[in-house]
KEBA-563616 format. One record per residue: residue number from 1; residue in one letter; z, x, y of N, C-alpha, C, O in turn. Coordinates in steps of 0.02 Angstrom, whole numbers, plus 50000, padded with zeros to 5 digits. Atoms other than C-alpha are relative to their C-alpha. Layout:
// KEBA-563616
 num residu  n_zz  n_xx  n_yy ca_zz ca_xx ca_yy  c_zz  c_xx  c_yy  o_zz  o_xx  o_yy
 NUM      A     Z     X     Y     Z     X     Y     Z     X     Y     Z     X     Y
...
//
This chain:
// KEBA-563616
 num residu  n_zz  n_xx  n_yy ca_zz ca_xx ca_yy  c_zz  c_xx  c_yy  o_zz  o_xx  o_yy
   1      M 50037 49967 50052 48729 48597 49341 50049 50029 49950 50108 50037 49966
   2      Y 49957 49968 50050 48798 48674 49184 49964 50063 49976 49906 50075 49993
   3      F 50026 49935 50022 48771 48841 49099 50002 50006 49924 50047 49979 49892
   4      I 50005 49987 50071 48720 48896 48926 50010 50075 49990 49971 50115 50017
   5      T 49984 49930 50008 48797 49060 48871 49958 50031 49944 49953 50003 49890
   6      L 50042 49963 50047 48684 49186 48784 50026 50072 49995 50068 50093 50034
   7      K 49986 49928 50005 48699 49366 48726 49944 50037 50035 49885 50021 50028
   8      R 50050 49958 49968 48613 49496 48833 50032 50069 50008 50088 50075 50033
   9      A 49975 49931 49996 48635 49685 48824 50020 50017 50071 49984 50001 50119
  10      G 49976 49978 49934 48736 49758 48967 50045 49949 50035 50073 49964 50087
  11      Y 49960 50053 49969 48828 49595 49004 50056 49977 49953 50045 49968 49893
  12      E 49945 50031 50037 48998 49532 48949 49990 49925 49996 50009 49893 49948
  13      L 50016 50070 49997 48941 49359 49001 49931 49993 50030 49915 50026 50080
  14      F 50066 50014 49974 48764 49298 49027 49986 49927 49986 49979 49907 49928
  15      S 50009 50072 50008 48736 49113 49058 49942 49976 50043 49935 49997 50100
  16      T 50057 50027 49963 48580 49018 49110 50011 49927 50015 50052 49893 49983
  17      T 50001 50072 49986 48552 48849 49188 49959 49966 49946 49924 50000 49908
  18      P 50039 50034 50052 48475 48715 49077 49925 50015 50001 49894 50017 49948
  19      S 50072 49985 49996 48300 48756 49141 49985 50071 49975 49928 50087 49959
  20      G 50010 49931 50021 48327 48939 49093 49967 50043 50053 49940 50096 50037
  21      R 50033 49963 49947 48263 48997 49262 50050 50036 50047 50030 50077 50087
  22      V 49947 49969 49960 48430 49047 49343 50054 50022 49952 50070 49986 49904
  23      A 49946 49976 50043 48568 49151 49265 50055 50031 50043 50043 50056 50097
  24      I 49942 49965 49973 48742 49213 49308 50021 50049 49947 50031 50031 49889
  25      G 49979 49949 50048 48792 49376 49227 50059 50039 50026 50066 50050 50086
  26      L 49944 49955 49985 48950 49480 49222 49988 50064 49962 49988 50064 49900
  27      T 50016 49937 50033 48911 49661 49187 50061 50028 49966 50118 50010 49980
  28      E 49945 49962 50031 49013 49773 49076 50026 50047 50054 50011 50037 50112
  29      K 49969 49955 49951 49108 49913 49163 49947 50038 50040 49902 50066 50009
  30      P 49954 50038 49957 49104 49916 49311 49978 49926 50002 49919 49910 49998
  31      Q 50015 50071 50001 49117 49728 49319 49970 49977 50066 50001 49981 50119
  32      R 50036 50026 49942 48988 49656 49439 49971 49933 49981 49952 49921 49923
  33      V 50030 50066 50010 48925 49479 49458 49927 50006 50021 49912 50030 50076
  34      H 50071 50002 49984 48736 49461 49453 49976 49928 49999 49993 49889 49954
  35      V 50038 50062 50001 48635 49309 49500 49928 50021 49988 49901 50062 50025
  36      L 50067 49980 50020 48466 49323 49417 49952 49941 50000 49972 49884 49986
  37      L 50053 50050 50005 48303 49227 49429 49948 50024 49951 49933 50084 49947
  38      L 50053 49984 50048 48171 49221 49294 49933 49995 50035 49916 49943 50063
  39      D 50065 49998 49968 48001 49272 49359 49950 50032 49952 49956 50091 49935
  40      R 50051 49976 50046 47851 49290 49244 50029 50030 49936 50006 50082 49911
  41      G 49970 49978 50062 47962 49310 49092 50050 50057 50007 50077 50080 49956
  42      E 49953 49945 49988 48073 49444 49171 50056 49977 50045 50045 49942 50094
  43      W 49943 50015 49957 48248 49427 49243 50004 50052 50056 49997 50112 50044
  44      S 49989 49954 49945 48274 49501 49415 50064 49981 50036 50077 49922 50049
  45      V 49937 50011 49965 48441 49521 49503 49984 49985 50073 49952 50026 50107
  46      V 50012 50018 49930 48436 49430 49670 50063 50005 50043 50059 50008 50104
  47      R 49936 49988 49965 48621 49447 49716 50045 50038 49952 50043 50028 49891
  48      D 49957 49956 50040 48750 49572 49657 50063 50014 50041 50058 50033 50100
  49      W 49938 49984 49966 48935 49594 49702 50053 50016 49948 50048 49999 49890
  50      A 49943 49983 50044 49098 49661 49630 50038 49936 49984 50046 49892 50027
  51      V 49966 50061 50022 49192 49530 49530 50063 49987 50042 50084 49930 50049
  52      E 49941 50008 49958 49344 49562 49642 49984 49963 50066 50029 49932 50095
  53      E 50020 50033 49937 49246 49496 49793 49996 49925 49991 50018 49887 50035
  54      H 50006 50072 50015 49209 49327 49714 49988 49995 49925 49939 50022 49899
  55      S 50005 50001 50074 49236 49286 49531 49941 49958 49976 49922 49909 50006
  56      H 50054 50038 50032 49097 49228 49419 50024 49931 49978 49986 49883 49979
  57      T 49972 50064 50022 49212 49091 49355 50002 49951 50057 49982 49893 50049
  58      D 49998 50044 49942 49240 49019 49529 49930 49978 50020 49919 49920 50038
  59      L 50069 50016 49984 49053 49027 49561 49972 49947 49953 49942 49898 49974
  60      M 50026 50047 50050 49010 48936 49400 50033 49932 50007 50000 49880 49998
  61      L 49966 50064 49989 49141 48803 49433 49972 49964 50061 49961 49903 50059
  62      A 50028 50031 49939 49073 48773 49608 49929 49974 49987 49913 49919 50008
  63      L 50068 50022 50015 48894 48763 49545 49999 49941 49952 49951 49903 49950
  64      G 49995 50056 50046 48951 48641 49412 50006 49933 50036 49998 49880 50004
  65      R 49993 50063 49961 48977 48512 49551 49935 49978 50032 49932 49926 50065
  66      V 50064 50017 49969 48794 48512 49606 49946 49998 49947 49954 50025 49892
  67      D 50058 50001 50045 48627 48477 49525 49962 50066 50004 49963 50098 50057
  68      E 50042 49941 49999 48515 48621 49477 49941 49989 50046 49907 49938 50040
  69      P 50057 50009 49955 48387 48647 49616 49934 50001 49961 49928 50035 49911
  70      S 50066 50001 50033 48207 48608 49568 49965 50067 50008 49928 50089 49964
  71      D 50026 49932 49988 48158 48776 49645 50056 50048 49984 50109 50045 50017
  72      P 49945 49954 50018 48261 48914 49563 50028 50039 50059 50088 50052 50060
  73      A 49976 49963 49942 48272 49009 49728 50049 49959 50042 50086 49986 50082
  74      G 49954 50043 49964 48367 48859 49796 50073 50015 49984 50117 49997 50023
  75      V 49931 49982 50018 48522 48923 49706 50029 50050 50049 50090 50054 50057
  76      L 49975 49949 49953 48533 49063 49835 50038 49968 50058 50086 49997 50083
  77      G 49965 50036 49946 48586 48936 49967 50067 49973 49979 50106 49951 50021
  78      L 49936 50025 50026 48731 48885 49855 50050 50055 49987 50107 50041 49967
  79      L 49957 49943 50015 48804 49059 49837 50047 50015 50057 50032 49999 50115
  80      P 49955 49980 49946 48953 49126 49933 49966 50053 50044 49923 50089 50020
  81      P 50030 49949 49957 48909 49235 50083 50017 50069 49975 50070 50079 49945
  82      P 49986 49931 50021 48897 49421 50049 50063 50027 50036 50073 50014 50095
  83      A 49940 49969 49970 49061 49515 50078 49979 50065 50032 49937 50101 50006
  84      H 50015 49937 49966 49055 49658 50201 50063 50039 50013 50060 50094 50041
//
């Protein structure tokens, strides 16, 4: 899949998949990576971690090697495991 970068308040980077139903965001200070799903016209954060744990760039490169899931929630299975 590939990503389309948009402007969104509160984010240094906000990119959606071609369908516009999944997004990767990098917040301003403190820098956190958000994975968001679009539900009924509203974005909701479904995963959140510090950029130091796993970079947004590495995530986007990894996702670039796979097709966008037909079900947006399918992207959750492609994410790195939560750091503890």
